[in-house]
VOGU-3710 file (C-alpha; in Angstrom, 3 decimals, decimal comma):
1> mtadvffall> 7,127/-10,519/-4,078  4,396/-11,737/-6,412  1,610/-9,477/-7,656  -1,027/-11,167/-5,496  1,118/-10,815/-2,355  1,730/-7,138/-3,159  -2,018/-6,646/-3,642  -2,642/-8,282/-0,245  -0,032/-5,927/1,237  -1,823/-2,910/-0,288
11> vfafvssitp> -5,113/-4,099/1,222  -3,421/-4,541/4,618  -1,875/-1,056/4,342  -5,251/0,433/3,410  -7,194/-1,255/6,208  -4,614/-0,532/8,897  -4,211/3,094/7,740  -7,903/3,972/7,459  -9,181/2,384/10,676  -9,447/4,451/13,868
21> gpnnlmllas> -6,339/4,969/15,934  -4,423/7,831/17,537  -3,353/9,411/14,237  -6,798/9,347/12,657  -8,588/10,632/15,747  -6,119/13,524/16,007  -6,599/14,311/12,314  -10,379/14,285/12,707  -10,082/16,775/15,578  -7,530/18,852/13,655
31> gvnfgfwrtv> -9,793/18,992/10,595  -12,617/20,292/12,777  -10,501/22,781/14,706  -8,039/24,013/12,050  -9,392/23,063/8,630  -7,885/20,834/5,949  -5,003/22,953/4,635  -3,601/23,779/8,073  -3,692/20,028/8,834  -1,661/19,028/5,740
41> phmlgigagf> 1,746/19,168/7,535  0,300/16,862/10,217  -0,853/14,379/7,545  2,485/14,447/5,709  4,357/14,053/9,009  2,359/10,911/9,765  3,232/9,461/6,358  6,941/10,285/6,564  7,283/9,263/10,199  5,499/5,966/9,678
51> vtllmsvglg> 7,529/4,998/6,612  10,715/5,809/8,562  9,515/3,694/11,498  8,541/0,887/9,143  11,964/0,878/7,463  13,715/0,940/10,840  11,687/-2,014/12,120  12,341/-3,917/8,895  16,067/-3,221/9,058  16,500/-4,455/12,618
61> lgavltsfpa> 15,051/-2,071/15,206  12,348/-4,584/16,124  15,046/-7,118/17,035  16,840/-4,519/19,184  13,657/-3,822/21,155  13,061/-7,541/21,630  16,613/-7,908/22,964  16,222/-4,973/25,381  12,792/-5,208/27,056  13,543/-2,220/29,338
71> lhmalkfagg> 14,001/0,003/26,278  10,736/-1,294/24,864  8,942/-0,590/28,162  10,398/2,931/28,351  9,181/3,614/24,821  5,695/2,375/25,749  5,513/4,633/28,806  6,834/7,664/26,926  4,333/7,047/24,168  1,474/6,608/26,616
81> ayllylawri> 2,329/9,790/28,493  2,599/11,818/25,294  -0,646/10,392/23,965  -2,431/11,381/27,205  -0,987/14,891/26,895  -2,325/15,160/23,336  -5,707/13,798/24,447  -5,867/16,483/27,154  -5,018/19,256/24,668  -7,731/18,095/22,275
91> amsrsidkga> -10,310/17,732/25,059  -9,615/21,274/26,310  -9,841/22,935/22,880  -12,883/25,193/22,806  -12,959/27,165/19,543  -12,731/26,479/15,837  -9,702/28,312/14,512  -10,362/30,460/11,459  -6,660/30,918/10,714  -5,805/33,760/13,072
101> gngrpmsfls> -6,298/32,118/16,466  -3,767/31,035/19,040  -4,243/27,310/18,453  -1,869/25,414/16,190  -2,247/22,079/14,459  0,461/19,480/14,947  3,560/20,243/12,882  5,198/17,939/10,331  8,088/17,101/12,681  5,850/16,549/15,707
111> aaafqwvnpk> 3,584/14,223/13,720  6,593/12,333/12,325  8,128/11,971/15,801  4,801/10,845/17,261  4,909/7,702/15,116  7,790/6,449/17,255  5,615/6,454/20,383  2,296/5,566/18,737  1,235/2,051/19,833  -0,869/1,411/16,708
121> awvmavtamv> 2,003/2,470/14,425  4,328/-0,050/16,103  1,785/-2,857/15,779  1,234/-1,991/12,114  4,975/-1,811/11,394  5,876/-5,082/13,120  2,901/-6,933/11,595  3,668/-5,671/8,086  7,310/-6,685/8,355  6,532/-10,120/9,776
131> lytnadspfg> 3,867/-10,907/7,192  5,199/-9,337/4,006  8,986/-9,419/4,034  10,929/-12,227/2,409  14,062/-13,743/3,948  15,455/-14,363/0,451  15,326/-10,653/-0,368  15,199/-8,813/2,968  16,182/-5,319/1,844  14,077/-5,377/-1,319
141> svllvaaafg> 10,999/-6,673/0,481  11,386/-4,033/3,244  11,479/-1,373/0,516  8,331/-2,813/-1,119  6,454/-2,802/2,200  7,524/0,795/2,806  6,501/1,764/-0,740  3,049/0,199/-0,287  2,459/2,176/2,893  3,909/5,284/1,266
151> lvnvpcvssw> 1,276/5,009/-1,491  -1,675/4,268/0,761  -1,128/5,971/4,136  -1,454/9,704/3,404  -4,605/9,389/1,254  -6,208/7,250/3,987  -5,370/9,519/6,893  -6,329/12,629/4,922  -9,877/11,289/4,680  -10,144/11,686/8,471
161> agfgvalrrf> -9,099/15,331/8,264  -11,598/15,791/5,440  -14,347/14,289/7,562  -13,400/16,729/10,319  -13,708/19,616/7,881  -17,182/18,364/6,891  -18,194/18,595/10,559  -16,974/22,199/11,027  -20,302/23,870/10,286  -22,209/21,519/12,607
171> ladparlkwf> -19,611/22,052/15,323  -19,534/25,836/14,968  -21,867/25,828/17,978  -19,529/26,182/21,026  -21,408/23,606/23,119  -21,268/20,969/20,358  -17,593/21,695/19,738  -16,785/21,405/23,438  -18,402/17,960/23,696  -16,910/16,819/20,389
181> niamglllaa> -13,392/17,739/21,562  -13,963/16,089/24,946  -15,170/12,934/23,163  -12,145/12,988/20,818  -9,794/13,418/23,783  -11,400/10,493/25,612  -11,313/8,298/22,502  -7,663/9,155/21,940  -6,847/8,255/25,553  -8,827/5,011/25,118
191> tlwpmlr> -6,486/3,946/22,305  -4,000/3,177/25,097  -6,172/0,279/26,310  -4,567/-2,407/24,086  -1,143/-1,317/25,314  -2,173/-1,756/28,977  -3,463/-5,313/28,599
//
């Protein structure tokens, strides 16, 4: 992979990682409700889970799903159902946690597992592998794509949690927080729209 192609890959990784999607909306809500440091395992889980998904797609999982459309459809429905469950939990959250409350941010393992049912993550993974891998060096180019996302993804998604933290004082008012969480839940559910078309 030439330097200019790798730079284009880094730009693609940055743009696809920083734009709104299920992960970033959940991190925004988590930053508001739990603060930055309690959201760190969620951020790291996204990074690890996505790189694992990316490597799996690059090493042949995408071809398996193309060969078995029923498996692909089952994955879409499972992902959609789980995403709606998460949207409901966010929408029903009513208090900012100061560290001693009953609420819990998403764990590292839950965030990593979520990547496997996240529609945007699949689109990103398949697109990256189609555009930036090289048939002459399949394994090496898959590793380079994964490395690019490994460098870019966590800093990008952490900015959403940071933005959530910046909103904590404004959303300390229970009425504002209620409507913010309802809006985040609805926006998260709306991310399913491209999958339904």
